[in-house]
Structure formats: C-alpha cells, structure tokens
MARDREN-262955 format. One record per residue (C-alpha): chain; z, y, x. Coordinates in Angstrom, 2 decimals, always signed. Each point is the difference from the previous one (the first is absolute). Layout:
["A"; [Z; Y; X]];
...
% end
This chain:
["A"; [+0.00; +0.00; +0.00]];
["A"; [-0.95; +3.41; +1.34]];
["A"; [+2.93; +2.35; +0.53]];
["A"; [-0.38; +3.69; -0.83]];
["A"; [+1.77; +2.87; +1.70]];
["A"; [-0.24; +2.93; -2.38]];
["A"; [+1.82; +3.16; +1.06]];
["A"; [-2.55; +2.60; -1.00]];
["A"; [+2.54; +2.47; -1.33]];
["A"; [+2.87; -0.60; +2.42]];
["A"; [+2.38; -0.71; -2.88]];
["A"; [+2.76; -1.42; +2.18]];
["A"; [-0.02; +1.44; +3.53]];
["A"; [+3.58; -1.20; +0.63]];
["A"; [-0.95; -3.61; -0.70]];
["A"; [-3.07; +0.38; +2.18]];
["A"; [+2.01; +1.45; +2.86]];
["A"; [+2.51; -2.84; -0.16]];
["A"; [-2.85; -2.51; -0.09]];
["A"; [-1.61; +1.52; +3.06]];
["A"; [+3.24; -0.11; +1.97]];
["A"; [+0.46; -3.68; -0.83]];
["A"; [-3.65; -0.82; +0.57]];
["A"; [+0.20; +1.32; +3.55]];
["A"; [+1.99; -3.14; +0.82]];
["A"; [-2.18; -2.35; -2.01]];
["A"; [-3.60; +0.92; +0.79]];
["A"; [-1.57; -2.00; +2.84]];
["A"; [-1.14; +1.84; +3.09]];
["A"; [-3.58; -1.06; -0.70]];
["A"; [-1.68; +0.55; -3.34]];
["A"; [-1.40; -3.37; -1.07]];
["A"; [-3.02; +0.10; -2.28]];
["A"; [+0.97; -3.37; -1.51]];
["A"; [+3.26; +1.53; -1.22]];
["A"; [-1.46; +3.41; -0.77]];
["A"; [+1.32; +0.22; -3.55]];
["A"; [+3.52; -0.39; +1.34]];
["A"; [+0.00; +1.90; +3.28]];
["A"; [-2.17; +2.87; -1.27]];
["A"; [+2.66; +1.18; -2.42]];
["A"; [+2.12; +2.13; +2.37]];
["A"; [-3.08; +1.72; +1.41]];
["A"; [-1.29; +0.80; -3.48]];
["A"; [+3.39; +1.31; -1.07]];
["A"; [+0.26; +2.07; +3.14]];
["A"; [-3.49; +1.36; -0.60]];
["A"; [+1.01; +1.01; -3.53]];
["A"; [+3.10; +1.77; +1.26]];
["A"; [-1.99; +1.84; +2.66]];
["A"; [-2.73; +1.03; -2.43]];
["A"; [+2.34; +1.34; -2.66]];
["A"; [+1.98; +1.71; +2.72]];
["A"; [-3.11; +1.87; +1.13]];
["A"; [-0.44; -1.95; +3.25]];
["A"; [-3.60; -0.88; -0.76]];
["A"; [-1.12; -1.13; +3.46]];
["A"; [+2.88; -2.44; +0.28]];
["A"; [-0.72; -1.35; -3.49]];
["A"; [-3.64; -0.51; +0.91]];
["A"; [+0.97; -1.94; +3.12]];
["A"; [+2.24; -2.32; -2.02]];
["A"; [-2.65; -0.78; -2.60]];
["A"; [-2.77; -0.42; +2.56]];
["A"; [+2.20; -2.28; +2.11]];
["A"; [+0.52; -2.32; -2.96]];
["A"; [-3.72; +0.02; -0.79]];
["A"; [-0.94; -0.69; +3.60]];
["A"; [+2.25; -3.05; +0.11]];
["A"; [-0.97; -1.12; -3.50]];
["A"; [-3.44; +1.34; -1.05]];
["A"; [+0.48; -1.59; -3.44]];
["A"; [+3.18; +1.96; -0.77]];
["A"; [-0.41; +1.37; -3.52]];
["A"; [+3.25; +1.93; +0.38]];
["A"; [-1.26; +1.84; +3.09]];
["A"; [-3.43; +0.67; -1.53]];
["A"; [+1.23; +1.76; -3.13]];
["A"; [+2.57; +1.95; +1.99]];
["A"; [-2.74; +1.26; +2.33]];
["A"; [-2.00; +1.06; -3.04]];
["A"; [+3.03; +1.94; -1.26]];
["A"; [+0.53; +1.42; +3.49]];
["A"; [-3.53; +1.42; +0.29]];
["A"; [+0.19; +1.45; -3.51]];
["A"; [+3.08; +1.93; +1.11]];
["A"; [-1.67; +1.08; +3.24]];
["A"; [-2.99; +1.26; -1.95]];
["A"; [+2.29; +2.07; -2.21]];
["A"; [+1.48; +1.65; +3.08]];
["A"; [-3.37; +0.71; +1.64]];
["A"; [-1.20; +3.59; -0.12]];
["A"; [-3.79; -0.21; -0.10]];
["A"; [-1.93; -1.78; -2.73]];
["A"; [-1.95; -2.09; +2.52]];
["A"; [+3.27; -1.19; +1.56]];
["A"; [+1.47; -0.84; -3.41]];
["A"; [-3.04; -2.08; -0.91]];
["A"; [+0.04; -1.76; +3.36]];
["A"; [+3.58; -1.19; -0.57]];
["A"; [-0.66; -0.96; -3.62]];
["A"; [-3.02; -2.07; +1.00]];
["A"; [+2.31; -1.96; +2.28]];
["A"; [+2.45; -0.34; -2.88]];
["A"; [-2.80; -1.34; -2.20]];
["A"; [-1.01; -2.51; +2.66]];
["A"; [+3.52; -1.38; +0.35]];
["A"; [+0.43; -0.02; -3.78]];
["A"; [-3.16; -2.07; -0.37]];
["A"; [+1.21; -2.40; +2.66]];
["A"; [+3.37; -0.33; -1.72]];
["A"; [-1.65; -0.81; -3.34]];
["A"; [-2.24; -2.56; +1.67]];
["A"; [+3.02; -1.60; +1.67]];
["A"; [+2.09; -0.17; -3.19]];
["A"; [-1.83; +0.85; -3.25]];
["A"; [+3.27; -0.49; -1.92]];
["A"; [+1.91; +2.55; +2.05]];
["A"; [+0.45; +3.26; -1.95]];
["A"; [+0.51; +2.21; +3.06]];
["A"; [-3.48; -0.65; +1.38]];
["A"; [-1.66; +0.97; -3.27]];
["A"; [+2.28; +3.04; -0.35]];
["A"; [-0.72; +1.56; +3.39]];
["A"; [-3.69; -0.84; -0.24]];
["A"; [-0.11; +1.92; -3.30]];
["A"; [+1.93; +2.95; +1.47]];
["A"; [-2.16; +0.17; +3.14]];
["A"; [-3.19; +0.07; -2.09]];
["A"; [+1.54; +2.58; -2.31]];
["A"; [+0.80; +2.25; +2.95]];
["A"; [-3.49; -0.40; +1.41]];
["A"; [-1.56; +0.80; -3.38]];
["A"; [+1.88; +3.29; -0.24]];
["A"; [-1.60; +1.23; +3.22]];
["A"; [-3.46; -1.49; -0.49]];
["A"; [-3.30; +1.23; -1.39]];
["A"; [-0.78; -0.79; -3.62]];
["A"; [-2.27; -2.95; +0.87]];
["A"; [+2.66; -1.70; +2.13]];
["A"; [+2.75; +0.84; -2.49]];
["A"; [-1.90; -1.78; -2.76]];
["A"; [-0.38; -3.14; +2.10]];
["A"; [+3.78; -0.26; +0.36]];
["A"; [+0.73; +0.44; -3.72]];
["A"; [-0.11; -3.58; -1.28]];
["A"; [+1.66; -1.49; +3.08]];
["A"; [+2.98; +2.38; -0.14]];
["A"; [+0.61; -0.89; -3.65]];
["A"; [-0.38; -3.73; +0.62]];
["A"; [+2.41; -0.04; +2.95]];
["A"; [+2.64; +2.10; -1.80]];
["A"; [-0.22; -2.18; -3.10]];
["A"; [+0.27; -3.16; +2.11]];
["A"; [+3.14; +1.39; +1.63]];
["A"; [+1.60; +0.56; -3.41]];
["A"; [-1.03; -3.50; -1.08]];
["A"; [+1.76; -1.46; +3.04]];
["A"; [+2.96; +2.39; -0.06]];
["A"; [+0.53; +1.77; -3.37]];
["A"; [+2.73; +2.20; +1.51]];
["A"; [-2.00; +1.42; +2.91]];
["A"; [+0.40; +3.74; -0.57]];
["A"; [-2.73; +1.12; +2.41]];
["A"; [-2.62; -2.07; -1.83]];
["A"; [+0.67; +1.88; -3.26]];
["A"; [-0.18; +3.29; +1.89]];
["A"; [-3.34; -0.95; +1.58]];
["A"; [-1.49; -1.25; -3.26]];
["A"; [+1.29; +3.01; -1.92]];
["A"; [-1.68; +2.40; +2.41]];
["A"; [-3.17; -2.13; -0.14]];
["A"; [-0.24; +0.30; -3.78]];
["A"; [+0.31; +3.79; +0.13]];
["A"; [-2.50; +0.39; +2.84]];
["A"; [-2.57; -2.16; -1.78]];
["A"; [+0.61; +1.63; -3.39]];
["A"; [-0.55; +3.46; +1.51]];
["A"; [-2.90; -0.96; +2.29]];
["A"; [-2.81; +2.50; +0.37]];
["A"; [-3.39; -0.49; -1.63]];
["A"; [-1.49; -0.67; +3.45]];
["A"; [+2.53; -2.76; +0.67]];
["A"; [-0.72; -1.55; -3.39]];
["A"; [-3.75; +0.02; +0.70]];
["A"; [+0.58; -1.64; +3.36]];
["A"; [+2.19; -2.63; -1.64]];
["A"; [-2.95; -1.04; -2.16]];
["A"; [-1.93; -0.74; +3.18]];
["A"; [+2.64; -2.35; +1.42]];
["A"; [+1.44; -1.71; -3.08]];
["A"; [-1.47; -1.78; -3.00]];
["A"; [+3.05; +1.21; -1.89]];
["A"; [+1.56; +3.34; +0.94]];
["A"; [+3.77; -0.18; +0.68]];
["A"; [+1.92; +1.72; -2.75]];
["A"; [+3.17; +2.01; +0.51]];
["A"; [+2.44; +1.27; -2.59]];
["A"; [+2.37; +2.95; +0.24]];
["A"; [+2.30; -1.68; -2.52]];
["A"; [+0.09; -3.16; +2.13]];
["A"; [+0.59; +2.14; +3.09]];
["A"; [+3.03; +1.59; -1.64]];
["A"; [+1.36; -3.37; -1.10]];
["A"; [-0.34; -1.49; +3.50]];
["A"; [+1.50; +2.99; +1.80]];
["A"; [+3.00; +0.05; -2.35]];
["A"; [+0.45; -3.71; +0.71]];
["A"; [-0.09; +0.77; +3.73]];
["A"; [+2.68; +2.62; -0.56]];
["A"; [+2.14; -2.52; -1.91]];
["A"; [-0.29; -2.43; +2.92]];
["A"; [+1.53; +2.54; +2.35]];
["A"; [-2.96; +2.11; +1.09]];
["A"; [+1.92; +3.26; -0.20]];
["A"; [-1.73; +1.47; +3.04]];
["A"; [-2.33; +2.89; +0.73]];
["A"; [-3.20; -2.01; -0.42]];
["A"; [+0.96; -1.59; -3.32]];
["A"; [+1.10; +3.29; -1.58]];
["A"; [-3.14; +1.67; +1.37]];
["A"; [-2.36; -2.62; -1.45]];
["A"; [+1.86; +0.12; -3.31]];
["A"; [-0.34; +3.80; -0.11]];
["A"; [-3.74; -0.23; +0.67]];
["A"; [-0.41; -2.42; -2.89]];
["A"; [+2.00; +2.23; -2.35]];
["A"; [-2.18; +2.91; +1.15]];
["A"; [-3.18; -1.97; -0.72]];
["A"; [+1.38; -0.77; -3.47]];
["A"; [+0.64; +3.71; -0.59]];
["A"; [+3.78; -0.45; -0.17]];
["A"; [+0.83; +2.87; +2.34]];
["A"; [+3.70; +0.10; -0.80]];
["A"; [+0.47; -3.61; +1.17]];
["A"; [-2.37; +0.62; +2.92]];
["A"; [+2.13; +2.92; +1.17]];
["A"; [+3.13; -2.14; -0.27]];
["A"; [-1.70; -2.73; +2.05]];
["A"; [-1.06; +2.45; +2.71]];
["A"; [+3.53; +1.44; +0.16]];
["A"; [+1.49; -3.48; +0.26]];
["A"; [-2.40; -0.72; +2.87]];
["A"; [+1.13; +3.16; +1.80]];
["A"; [+3.64; -1.00; -0.41]];
["A"; [-0.52; -3.62; +1.07]];
["A"; [+1.01; -1.04; +3.51]];
["A"; [-3.00; -0.45; +2.33]];
["A"; [-0.61; -3.66; +0.81]];
["A"; [-3.57; -0.26; +1.27]];
["A"; [-1.80; +2.03; +2.71]];
["A"; [-2.27; +1.68; -2.55]];
["A"; [+2.82; +1.22; -2.25]];
["A"; [+0.27; +3.37; +1.73]];
["A"; [-3.73; +0.63; -0.49]];
["A"; [+0.28; -1.04; -3.65]];
["A"; [+2.84; +2.43; -0.60]];
["A"; [-2.04; +2.88; +1.40]];
["A"; [-2.81; -0.88; -2.38]];
["A"; [+2.43; -0.17; -2.92]];
["A"; [+1.32; +3.48; +0.76]];
["A"; [-3.56; +1.33; -0.24]];
["A"; [-0.62; -1.92; -3.24]];
["A"; [+3.10; +1.51; -1.61]];
["A"; [-1.40; +3.50; +0.60]];
["A"; [-2.72; -0.65; -2.59]];
["A"; [+0.32; +2.17; -3.09]];
["A"; [+0.55; -3.01; -2.24]];
["A"; [+3.33; -0.63; +1.74]];
["A"; [+1.29; +3.56; -0.15]];
% end
C-alpha cells in the first residue's frame, strides 16, 4: 500500500518538529531507493517546513534529493509542482513567472502519470495551468480551458474537501463566463463543444472554498471579482475589504492587495 505524506498546509508544525528530531536517529545514512516510501518521509517533511518558512532553496534541495534517489516518487513530484507555482508567484517579470509555471506543469503532469488516483497531482497541475492561462495570449488561454476544469474536478472527485480545488474551479467558471468575444471565437476553433462557465456556479464554488478554510487574500479576491461580475457591488466591496484585511500567505498577496486598493477607488465603491 502506498503511503502518503500530506502536509500542504503545515497544520501541525509541533508534531512535524518532534518527528524530525526523532527521525534524525532513525533515518539511514544512505537513502535506499528500495525503501524510498519509508526513508523519504523526513526529507519531504523537512522540505515542507523549509518551504512554508520561506527557505525556498533548501526546500527545493530536499524535494530534488528525494526525486533523484527515487525518480518514481509521487510525493516529491507534486511537491515540486507546488514549489514552482510558488516561485512563479514570487517572480517579477511575466516571462519569469511563466518559466516557473511551465516547470510546475511538467512536474504536475509527471505526478498524475505516476499516480492517477493522487489528488495533489491533479490539483497542482490545474493550478499551474490556471496561472499560465492568466498570463497567456487568448489562443493559448483557450487551449488550457478544458484541461484546467478537468483537473480541478478530478481533484474534488478524489478529495471532496480540497479547498484549493474549489477556488481554482470557481475562478475558472468566472473567467470562462466572462470571456471576450475573441476568446469565444478561438474556442470554436479548438473544441467541438465550447466550455461553458457560470457566474452562479463560480459563486457557489468560491463560497464552498471559503467554508473549507480558504479565508485568505486570494479566496476573498476571487469571490469579490465574482460578485462584481454578478453586479452585486456591495458584496464585492466587502470581499475586497476582507482580502485587504487578510494575512498575506502567498508571494503574490502583496501585489493582489495593491490591485484591490485601486479597484476600491472606482466610483461604484464610493
């Protein structure tokens, strides 16, 4: 049976710290590929702690070490996808963002291929494609549309409580529902059936994400955008204000907050 080491949100750093202290006496000096699912655990945990502590280079080394010793490590593959998504968020230039997110997409695809029943692989593949779509030309954006939806929905199928999947799918529905006429024309060229998005479904999914604990800048921001698209400016303003008051978690949160401040200057919010 395949063991899973899921610490995406660092819910219990004390337990992790205690585990790492104990594991220092238990882990063999050499990493054995035959026992990878056992001996990889401390390195993955350490990588998680480093990443969420902002020590990105050290986190990368931990994940890449596991993957080098065990190229079939699903746990290392999806973590590297998550890692490069985060690095792309922190990058300044668009070309640098897309470079990191392409790496994230590659590792996400490898994770899904390694374990099609693992929700994390599908999740970070969906997020990486979603990030790329936001910074891509209309033709490339359209090509990502169906795959983003499919991967997010597969994540929810495998893990109905995965908050980030609802956030990703909620944003997808709004972006597709509000697509430009050019994007819709391009969609007809690539798909027999044009993907359909719904603002009502977007709202439902984003509220579900909020219920699952997504009370962060990004979730409130996406929720506000959906309320705005629905013409509910009172709720949109509340969402934007909640986003401004939320504690920054991800590298892009500061940039988002600056954009929100500009949005709140619109006459409809004053």
